C-alpha positions in Angstrom: 57.8 23.8 -9.4 54.1 23.9 -9.6 53.7 25.3 -5.7 55.6 28.2 -6.6 54.0 29.2 -9.5 52.1 32.7 -9.3 53.3 33.2 -5.9 54.6 36.1 -3.9 56.8 34.6 -1.3 58.3 36.2 2.2 61.9 34.6 2.0 65.4 34.9 1.7 65.8 34.0 -2.0 69.0 31.7 -1.1 66.5 29.6 0.6 63.6 29.4 -2.5 65.8 29.2 -5.1 67.3 25.9 -4.6 63.9 24.7 -4.3 63.1 25.3 -8.2 63.0 23.0 -10.7 66.4 23.2 -13.2 65.6 24.4 -16.6 62.2 26.3 -15.6 62.9 29.7 -16.0 61.9 31.4 -18.9 62.9 35.1 -17.7 64.3 36.9 -14.9 63.5 40.6 -14.4 64.9 41.6 -11.0 65.3 45.5 -9.5 68.2 43.9 -7.1 69.3 46.0 -4.5 71.9 48.6 -6.0 74.2 48.4 -2.8 74.4 52.0 -2.6 72.5 52.7 0.8 69.6 53.6 -0.2 67.6 51.9 2.9 68.5 49.1 5.3 67.7 46.7 2.5 70.4 48.0 0.5 72.8 48.1 3.1 75.0 44.9 1.4 78.2 45.1 3.3 79.4 44.9 6.6 78.3 48.8 7.9 80.5 49.5 11.0 79.2 53.2 11.4 75.9 53.9 13.1 75.4 57.4 11.5 74.7 55.4 8.1 71.1 56.2 6.9 70.5 58.7 9.9 69.1 62.4 8.8 71.4 65.9 9.3 69.0 69.0 10.2 69.2 70.1 6.3 67.7 66.3 5.2 64.4 66.4 7.2 61.3 66.5 5.3 63.2 66.0 2.1 61.6 63.9 -0.5 65.1 63.1 -1.8 68.3 62.5 -0.2 66.2 61.7 2.8 68.9 59.9 4.7 72.9 59.9 5.4 74.7 57.7 3.1 78.3 57.4 2.3 80.6 59.2 0.1 82.0 57.1 -2.7 86.0 57.0 -1.4 83.9 55.9 2.1 84.4 56.8 6.1 86.8 54.2 6.8 89.5 51.9 5.4 86.7 48.7 5.6 84.5 50.7 3.5 86.8 50.4 0.5 86.0 46.7 0.7 82.2 47.4 0.2 82.5 47.1 -3.9 83.8 43.4 -3.6 81.2 42.4 -0.8 78.6 43.7 -3.4 80.0 41.1 -5.5 80.1 38.5 -3.3 76.4 39.2 -2.3 75.7 38.9 -6.2 77.3 35.8 -6.8 75.4 34.1 -4.2 72.2 34.3 -5.4 73.7 34.4 -9.2 75.1 31.0 -8.4 72.2 29.6 -6.8 69.8 30.7 -10.2 71.8 29.6 -12.8 70.8 26.1 -13.2 67.0 27.1 -13.0 67.1 29.1 -16.1 66.5 27.6 -19.7 69.2 27.7 -22.5 68.8 30.9 -23.4 67.0 32.9 -20.7 67.0 36.5 -20.6 67.9 37.8 -17.1 67.5 41.7 -16.5 69.1 43.0 -13.8 68.5 47.0 -13.0 71.3 48.4 -11.0 73.5 51.5 -10.3 75.8 53.0 -12.6 78.6 52.7 -9.8 78.0 49.1 -9.0 76.4 47.1 -11.8 79.6 46.4 -13.6 80.1 44.1 -9.7 77.0 42.0 -10.4 77.2 41.7 -14.3 81.0 39.9 -13.1 79.0 38.2 -10.4 76.4 36.9 -12.9 79.2 35.8 -15.8 80.9 34.1 -13.2 78.2 32.3 -12.6 77.8 31.2 -16.3 75.9 33.8 -17.9 76.6 35.9 -20.8 76.4 39.4 -21.1 74.0 40.6 -24.4 74.3 44.2 -23.9 73.3 47.3 -21.0 69.9 48.9 -21.8 70.1 52.2 -20.8 66.6 53.4 -18.9 66.4 57.4 -19.2 63.9 58.9 -16.6 62.1 62.3 -17.5 63.5 64.1 -14.0 66.1 62.8 -10.9 66.8 63.8 -7.7 69.9 65.9 -8.0 72.2 67.7 -5.5 75.5 69.5 -6.2 76.5 71.9 -3.8 78.6 75.3 -4.4 82.0 75.1 -3.4 81.8 78.8 -3.0 79.0 78.6 -0.1 81.1 75.8 1.6 84.3 78.2 1.3 82.4 81.5 2.7 80.9 79.7 5.6 84.6 78.6 6.3 85.5 82.3 5.8 87.8 82.1 2.9 86.4 84.7 0.9 89.0 85.1 -1.5 88.9 81.1 -2.0 85.2 81.5 -2.3 85.7 84.0 -5.2 88.0 81.9 -7.1 86.0 78.4 -7.0 82.6 80.9 -7.9 80.4 78.4 -10.4 81.6 75.1 -9.4 80.0 72.7 -7.1 80.7 69.5 -5.5 78.7 66.5 -6.8 77.4 64.4 -9.8 75.8 65.0 -12.9 71.8 64.9 -12.8 71.0 60.9 -12.9 68.9 61.0 -15.5 69.4 57.2 -17.0 69.7 54.1 -15.1 71.8 50.5 -17.0 69.6 47.6 -16.9 72.4 44.7 -17.6 70.6 42.3 -19.8 72.7 38.4 -19.6 71.6 34.9 -20.7 72.2 31.3 -19.9 74.4 30.0 -22.7 73.0 27.6 -25.1 74.0 24.3 -27.3 74.4 24.6 -31.3 72.6 28.1 -32.6 69.8 30.2 -31.6 67.0 29.3 -33.7 67.7 25.4 -32.3 67.5 26.9 -28.7 64.1 29.0 -30.0 63.0 25.5 -31.1 63.8 23.4 -28.2 63.8 25.8 -25.0 61.3 28.8 -27.1 63.5 31.2 -25.5 66.3 33.5 -27.2 64.5 35.3 -29.7 63.2 38.7 -29.4 59.6 39.6 -30.6 60.5 43.1 -31.7 56.4 43.4 -33.5 55.4 43.5 -30.5 57.5 46.3 -28.6 57.6 48.8 -31.2 57.4 52.2 -30.3 55.6 54.7 -32.5 55.4 52.1 -35.4 59.3 51.7 -34.9 61.6 49.0 -34.0 63.3 49.7 -30.0 66.7 50.8 -29.5 68.7 50.2 -26.5 67.8 53.5 -24.8 64.1 53.1 -23.3 62.3 55.8 -22.8 59.0 54.8 -19.7 57.9 56.4 -16.7 55.1 56.1 -14.5 51.3 56.3 -16.0 49.5 59.0 -14.1 47.2 56.9 -12.1 50.1 54.0 -11.0 50.5 54.0 -7.3 53.8 54.2 -6.0 54.7 51.6 -2.7 58.6 51.5 -3.3 61.1 54.1 -3.1 62.6 51.9 -5.7 59.3 51.0 -7.9 60.3 50.4 -11.8 57.2 51.7 -14.1 54.8 49.0 -15.2 55.0 49.7 -19.0 58.9 49.5 -18.7 58.8 45.9 -17.1 56.1 45.2 -19.4 58.3 46.3 -22.6 61.0 43.7 -21.4 58.8 40.8 -20.7 57.3 41.4 -24.0 60.3 41.3 -25.5 61.7 37.7 -24.7 58.8 36.0 -23.5 55.8 34.0 -25.1 52.6 34.0 -23.2 52.0 31.0 -20.0 55.9 31.1 -20.1 57.6 31.7 -16.6 59.1 35.3 -15.3 61.2 34.8 -12.0 62.1 38.0 -9.6 63.9 36.7 -6.5 63.5 40.5 -5.3 60.4 41.1 -6.1 60.1 44.2 -3.6 55.8 45.7 -3.9 55.6 43.3 -6.9 55.6 45.0 -9.7 57.7 42.3 -12.0 54.9 40.0 -10.7 51.9 42.2 -11.9 53.3 42.9 -15.3 53.8 39.5 -15.6 50.4 38.4 -14.4 48.6 41.5 -16.8 50.6 39.8 -19.7 49.4 36.4 -19.1 52.4 35.0 -17.8 53.3 33.1 -14.8 55.5 34.4 -12.3 57.6 33.8 -9.4 58.0 36.7 -6.6 60.6 36.3 -3.3 60.7 39.2 -1.2 62.3 38.6 2.1 60.2 42.0 3.3 57.1 40.9 4.7 55.4 44.1 4.5 56.5 44.7 1.0 55.1 41.1 0.2 51.7 41.6 1.5 51.5 44.9 -0.8 52.7 42.6 -3.7 49.9 40.2 -2.6 47.5 42.7 -2.6 48.2 44.7 -6.3 47.8 41.6 -7.8 44.8 40.2 -6.2 43.0 43.6 -7.1 44.3 44.0 -10.7 42.2 44.5 -14.0 43.0 41.7 -16.5 44.1 43.4 -19.6 41.5 42.7 -22.6 43.6 44.5 -25.4 45.8 42.5 -26.9 49.8 42.2 -25.9 50.9 44.5 -28.6 48.8 47.3 -27.9 49.4 48.0 -24.0 52.5 49.8 -24.2 52.6 53.2 -24.2 53.7 55.5 -27.3 56.9 57.2 -26.0 57.7 60.9 -26.5 61.0 62.5 -26.2 62.2 63.3 -23.1 62.9 67.0 -22.6 
């Protein structure tokens, strides 16, 4: 196990997880692929359409909705299997992950509102139990809802356009994302498990927000000086909150989909040990560089979380 500690590895997690020591990981924090076709790394199904991730003229130069995705109903009958394929993919790594966790260890998985239930089922089938679903609320989000009247006007359907004035095609603004919080079952009582494995309790005093105990709605965002390296990157303050809540110093935090290294960086800055796995070498290079150039914190851990402010 020692050869993997405080390392970022370029590999498929299915190749590395079996090599980790059983009952050694204290916590998992991972922003796994959501299976919603955000980019090539997020296509977790047998795609048969070459138009996926392409661009229409209307998408050129846009910061959000830069690539063509699939509608929820799919483009063909085979696309109806996408959720099941995503669940099978989650099952593969969840089964490899389970024996590596200490009894009572927390597993935090970021996901999409439409697909996280599939990941949860796969993780439960591996043996984990669902504790809660946290809500990460963002100050803003890309949102597109097309006016039906505009579409109908382009079709020359003036009467129908007037009838549907004020209606739109799309969803409400996606201002929050779910974080599934699972844990590995333990024997006897939670107190016995804390004494034996040193996991299972939550450190409320270290995670108070404006002096108050935190809730399961989390409002963190990027610091003004925090660089962005990955399209799906999460704020360091959010990751630190989850790590502080459930681990002690020098415990091991694993991220099998570490991306640009935010979980590993957050762990290192909190004096936790980390294991990071990422299949894309471009991102592992970024992750290694971020950790190598980090500035060590001199503040006590309880002071590093920013004060949350109401999101207007």
